[in-house]
N, C-alpha and C positions, 0 to 999 in steps of 0.2 A: 504493500500500500504506500510505502514511503517513496517509491519510484513512480507512482502514478502521475503526479503533477509534472515531473520532468518528461515523462513519456508523452503526455498531452501537448506539452510545449514543443517537443520535437515534431510531433505530427502537424501541428499548426505551421511550424517553420517549413516543413517539407511541402505541405499543400500550398503555402504562399509561394515557395520557390517554383513549384510546378506551374502555378497560375501565372506568375510573372514571366517565366520562360515561354509559355504558350502565347502570352501577349506579345512578346518580342518577335516570335516567329510569325504570328498572324499579321502584325503591322508590316514586317518586312515583305511578306508575300503580297499584301494589298498594294504597297508602294511599287513593288516590282511589276505587278500585273498592270498597273496604270502606265508605267514606263513602256513596257512591251506593247501594250495596246496602242499607245500613241505612236510608237515606231511603225506599227503595222498600218494604221490608217493614214499616216503621212508619208508612206514610202513612195507613192507616186509623185507627190510634190517634191520630195527629196531628189528623186532621179532627174526630174525636169529642171528644178531650180538650183540644185547644188552640183550634181555631177556633170550636167550638160552646160554649165555656165562658167564664166571665168571665176577663178578662185582667189580670194584674198586671205589675209591672216585670220580674220574672224571666222572664215569658213573652215579652215583647217582646225581651229579650236572647236568649232561646232562638231565636226566629224570625230575628233578625238573623244570628246565627251559623249557623243551619241552612241559610240560603239564600245568605248572603254568601260563606261559605267555599268552597262548590263553584264559584261563579262566578269568584272571584278565582284559584282554583287552576287553572282551565282555562287562564288566561293563563300561569301558570307552566309548565304542560305544553307549551304552544306555544313558550315561550321556550327550553325545554330542547332543542328540535329545530329552531329557526328559524335557517337559514343566512344570512339577509339582514341581520341586525343586526351592525353593526360594534362595536368596543370602546366607542366613545363612547355609542352607543345603549344598550349593555348597562350602562354605568355609571349611566344614569338608571333603568333598569329594576330593578336590584338593590335600590334604595331602596324601590321599590314592593313587591318580593317580601318584603323584610325587614319592612316596616311592616305589610303584610297578615297575615303570619305572627304578628307580635307582637300585633296587635289581636285576632286570632281567639283566641289562647290567653288573653290578658288579659281578654277578655269572659267566658270561662269562669271565670277567677279572680274576677271581680266577682259572677257568679252564685253561686259557693260562699260568698263573703263575705255575700251577702244571706241565705243560709240560716243562716250563723253568727249574724247579727243576729236571725233568727227564733227560734233555739233557745237563744240566750243573751241574752234580752231584758234590756237595761239592765245587763248584767254587763260593764262596760267593761274590767275587768282582763283578761278573756279576749279581748274584741273588739279592743282597741287594738293588741296585737302583730300581729294579722292585717292590720289596716289599714296599719300601718307597713311590714310586709313587702311588701304589695301595692304601695304607693307606691314603695318602694325598687326593686322589680322593674321597674315602669314607667319610672322615671327612668334606671336603669342600661341598660335595653334601648334607650331612646331615644338615650342617649349613644353606645352601641355602634353603632347604626344609622348614625350620622354617619361611622363608619369602615368602612362596608360597601363592598366593591369586587367586581368580577367575578372569578370563578375564572380564572386564566390558562390558556389552551389553546394548543396547537400550531396551525399553519396548516391542518392536516388535520381539525381538529375545530371544529364551529360549534355552540356551546351557551352559554347565558347563565344562570349561577347565582351566588349570592352567597357571599362568605366575608368574615369580619372580618379587616382588616389589622392589628389590634392584637395584642399578644402573647396567646398561648393562655391563660395563666393569668387574664388580665383578661376575654378574650372568653368564657371558660367560665362567667362569671357569668350569661350569658343562659340557661344550662341549670340551674346549681345554685341560683339564686335561685327559679325556679319550683318546683324540687324541695323547697327549704326551706319555701316557702309551702304547698305541698300537704301536706307532712309535718305542719305545724302544724295545718292545717285538719282533717286526718284524725285527729290527736290529740284535737282538740276534739269531733269527731263521736263518737269512741270513748268519751270521757268522759261524753257525754250519753246515748248509746244503750246501752252495755254494761250499766250497772247496772239499767236498766229491763228489758233482755232477760233478765238473770240472775234478776230477781225476777218475771219473767213479767208485767210491767206495761206493756210496750211495745205500742203498736198496730201495725197493719200498715204505716203510713207510716214509723214509726221503724225497724221491722225492715228495710224496703226501703231506707231511707236508709243503714243500717249495711251491708247486704249489697252494695249497689251502690257505696257509698263504698269498701269494701274492694277490690272488683274494680277500680274506677277507680284507686285509689292503687297497686295492685300493677302494673298495666300502665304507667301514666304514670311511676311511679318508676323502673321498669326502663329505659324509653326515655330519661328524663332522665339517668340514670347513664351509659348508653352514649354519649349526646350529649356529656356533660361530658368523658368520657375522650377521645372522638374529636376534640373541639375542641383539646385539649391535645396529643395524640399523633399524630393521623392526618395524612396528606398533605392539602394544600390542596384538592384536587379532591373529597374526600369528608368534609371536616371537618363540614359542616352537613347531611350526608345524612340523619341521623336527625331533623333539625328538621322535615322534611316529615311524618314519622310522628307527631311530637309534636303538630303542628297538627291533622292529619286524625283521629287517634285520640282526641285530647282532645275535639274537637267531637263526634265520633261517640258517645263514651261519655257525655258530658254530656247529649246529646240523649236517650239511653236512660234515664239517671237521671231526667231531668225527666219523661219520659213514664211511667216505671214508678211514680214517686211519685204523680203525678196519677191514674194508673190505680187505685192502692190507695186514694187518697182519695175518688174518685168512684164506683168500681165495687165496692170491697171485695175480699176475698180471692178467688183463683181457685177456682171450685167444684170443679174436678178435683183440687185439693189439699186439700180439706176433711178427708178421712179422715186424711191424714198430718199436717196442720197442727193440726187442732182436737182430736184425741184421740191422745195419746201414751201408749202402754202401758208399764207397768213390771211385767213378769211376776214379778219376784222378790218385790216387795211387794204384788202383786195390786192395783195402783193405776191409776187413770185420771186423766189431766190434761185438763181442758177448755180452751176457747180462751183465756179470760182468766186462766188459772193455777189453776183450782179442781182440787183433788185429791180424788177419790172412792175410798175403799178398799172393795173388794169381796172376798169370800172366794174367789170363783172366777168369772171372766168367760168365758162361753161364746162369745158373738157380739157384734159391735159394728156399729151402723149409724148414719148421720148424717142428720138431717133439719133443717128450718129451725128447729125448737125445740131442737136439740141433744139428741136422745133416744138413750138407750142401751137396746137391747133385750137381755135376758139371760135364759137359762133358770136356774131356781133349782136349780142342781146344786152343792151345797156339800159339803165334807168333814165328817165327823162331828166335832162339837165346835167347828167353826169359827164357827158362829153360835149365840149363846146363846138367842135367842128370835126365832122367825119365826112369826107368827100364821097367815099364808096365803101361798101361793106367790107369789114375786116375779115381776112381769110387766115392769115398766119403771120407770126413774128419769127424771124429766123436770126439766130445768133451766130456770129463767126465762131468756128470750131477752135481755132488757134489764134486768138487775137494777139497782136504785138504788145508785149509788156511795156514798151517804151511810150505807148500812147494810152490815153484814158478814153475808152470808147464810149460813145453815147448813141442810144437807140433813138433816132429821130424819124424814121420812115417805117411805114407798114405797107406791105405789098397787098394790094387788093386783087379782086378777081380779074381785073383787066391788066394786072401787072404794072399799074401806074402807082408810083409812090405817093402816099398821102401822109398827112401829119395828124397824129392823135393827140389831143390836148385834154388835160384834166384840170378843171377849175382855172382855165386860162393859161396853164403851164404845160409845156411839152412833156410827154412821157420820156423819161430818160433812164439810162442804165447806170447804176452807181456801182463802181468796181473799186475794190482795194487790191490792186495787184501786188504780189510780193516784190519788195525792193531788191535790187541787185545785190545789196550788201547783206541780205538775210542769210546767215550762215547755215541755218537749218535746211534751206533749199539748195544752197550752193554745194553743200557737201553731202547730198543724198547718197551719192555713189559710195562714199566712205562708210555710211551707216549700214548698208547692206553687204 
C-alpha cells in the first residue's frame, strides 16, 4: 500500500508522456500534409512560372526551400516514431532537427529581405534595420541550437524530438525574434503598397504583394505568438510543438506568395475577375472606376461589359435635366488600352451610332476621366522585375 501513490504518479506521468508524444506526431503530420498538398496543387504553376522562366536568386531560394523542407521533415517524422534510437543517438539527431528547422525559416527570411531590397532601392535607412534583425535572429538561433537536447521520455515511450535546455525566457527568442523581423518587414510592405493602392496607382504585382503579405503575416504571427508562450509556459514535451507548424506553414505560404507574384507579373490579372476588379461601380454618384483608377461619371448606367479594350456599353437612358447636351444617342465609351503615362488623358468624346463624336456634359461640365498614373520615380513599379 505504501507504493500505491508512487505507482499512480508514474502512471499519470506515462499517460501524459504518451499524450504529448501523440500531439507532437499529429501536429507534424497535419503540417506536412498541408505542405505536400500545396506542392501538388501548385505544381502546374511551378512548371510554367518557375522552370520555364528566367531564374533569379529569389527563385533558387524558393526551389531550395520547396524541395529541401519536405525531404528533411520526412526524417523528423521517422524520428518521432522510431523505437530503435537510444538517448545518445537522439542527442545527435536533435541538432539536425533544430538546424533544418532554423535554415528553412531563415531562407524565407532572406527571400523577404530580397524583396525589401527591390522595393526600397538604395533606401538604407529602411533596409539596415531589416538586415540587423535578420542577423540577430540567425546568431541567436545558432547559439540556442548548441543547447538543444532530446525531450525526456519514460521507458514506455520511444520518440526523438528537440527542446532547448536553456531557460524559457532566453529560448523564447527563437520565436519572438522571427516575429519581430516579420513585423518589421510587413510594416515596410504596408508603407510601400498602401499609398499606391489608396491612390489606385498600384499594379497587380503590388496588390498581390500586399494581399499575400497580409495573409502571411496574420498566420505566421499567430503561430509565433503561440510558440513564444509555449516555450515559456508549456511542459517540456510540447514546448516546441508549434515550431513544426512554423516551419511547414512558413515554407508553404512563401511558396504561394512567390508563385502568385510571378503569376501576376507574367500572366496579368485573372480574366474571371475582370468584371469585379476592373470596373467598380459607385451607384450613389453614378460613377465608374476603370483598372488604372480612371473615374467616369455617367448620369445613369444601364449595363456594363468588359472587353480587351475596356469598353462600357450603355443605353442612353438618362433622367430629364441630367445631361445638358447630347447630340445623338450614346452607344459606347471606349478607353485607350495602353495610355501614355506621360500625359493625363481626358475623356471628352462619345462615339454615337453615326460614329460622329459628341460631347456629354453633366451639370454644364464635360465628363472627364480622372487618372492618377504612377510616377516614374515610384520604386514599387520600377523594380517589379526584382520582386518576382
